[in-house]
C-alpha positions as CSV (number, residue, x, y, z in Angstrom):
1,M,-6.4,-39.8,-43.6
2,K,-9.1,-37.7,-41.9
3,R,-7.6,-38.4,-38.5
4,T,-4.2,-37.3,-39.7
5,V,-5.6,-34.0,-41.0
6,K,-7.4,-33.4,-37.8
7,T,-4.3,-34.0,-35.7
8,I,-2.1,-31.8,-37.9
9,G,-4.8,-29.1,-37.8
10,A,-5.0,-29.3,-34.0
11,I,-1.2,-29.1,-33.7
12,A,-1.1,-26.1,-36.0
13,I,-3.9,-24.3,-34.1
14,M,-2.1,-24.9,-30.8
15,G,1.2,-23.6,-32.3
16,I,-0.5,-20.5,-33.6
17,M,-2.2,-19.8,-30.2
18,L,1.1,-20.3,-28.3
19,T,3.0,-18.1,-30.7
20,G,0.3,-15.4,-30.5
21,A,0.3,-15.5,-26.7
22,Y,4.1,-15.2,-26.6
23,L,4.1,-12.3,-29.0
24,L,1.3,-10.6,-27.2
25,G,3.1,-10.9,-23.9
26,T,6.4,-9.6,-25.2
27,T,4.9,-6.6,-26.9
28,Q,2.7,-5.6,-24.0
29,A,5.7,-5.6,-21.6
30,D,7.2,-2.1,-21.6
31,I,9.9,-0.5,-19.4
32,I,8.8,2.8,-18.0
33,T,11.6,5.0,-16.8
34,V,10.7,7.7,-14.2
35,E,12.9,10.7,-14.1
36,K,11.2,12.5,-11.2
37,V,9.9,10.6,-8.2
38,I,6.5,11.8,-7.0
39,E,5.6,11.0,-3.4
40,V,2.0,10.0,-2.9
41,V,0.7,10.8,0.6
42,P,-2.6,9.2,1.6
43,D,-5.5,11.2,2.9
44,G,-5.5,11.6,6.6
45,Y,-1.7,11.0,7.0
46,I,-0.1,13.0,9.8
47,D,3.7,13.2,9.6
48,S,5.0,12.6,13.2
49,T,8.4,14.1,12.6
50,T,7.3,17.8,12.0
51,E,7.2,20.6,14.5
52,D,3.5,21.0,13.8
53,F,2.9,17.4,15.1
54,Y,4.8,18.0,18.4
55,N,2.9,21.3,19.0
56,N,-0.6,20.1,18.3
57,Y,-0.8,16.3,18.8
58,V,-0.1,13.8,21.6
59,D,2.2,11.1,20.4
60,M,0.4,8.0,21.6
61,R,3.5,5.9,21.2
62,N,4.8,7.6,24.4
63,V,1.7,7.0,26.5
64,I,2.5,4.4,29.2
65,D,-0.7,4.6,31.3
66,Y,-4.1,6.2,31.4
67,T,-7.0,6.7,33.8
68,A,-10.6,7.2,32.5
69,G,-13.3,8.5,34.6
70,M,-16.7,10.2,34.3
71,D,-15.1,13.6,34.0
72,G,-12.4,12.9,31.4
73,L,-9.3,11.1,30.3
74,Q,-5.8,11.4,31.9
75,L,-2.9,10.3,29.8
76,Y,0.6,9.6,31.4
77,C,3.6,9.8,29.1
78,S,7.0,8.1,29.4
79,D,8.8,11.5,29.8
80,G,6.7,12.3,32.9
81,S,4.3,14.7,31.3
82,G,0.6,14.2,31.3
83,Y,-2.4,15.3,29.4
84,Y,-6.0,15.7,30.6
85,L,-9.0,15.6,28.3
86,E,-12.1,17.0,29.9
87,R,-15.5,15.7,28.9
């Protein structure tokens, strides 16, 4: 008799735990609707499609060769232009 009561008690406790876990999971899940999309830009991000980028920065994706010497750095771009950075 004692063993039957223990078995029934263990089954009841497991059932209560499973039911509680299920109910907790379904009530915690909530659908959030966003009406306005907010774009998050990380710190230090430089947009390479703006006019400001083309006027102030060298697009390193276009650099095909370089020479480095004691006096500075010469960059050669795919469009034939070059940039020299003096030390």
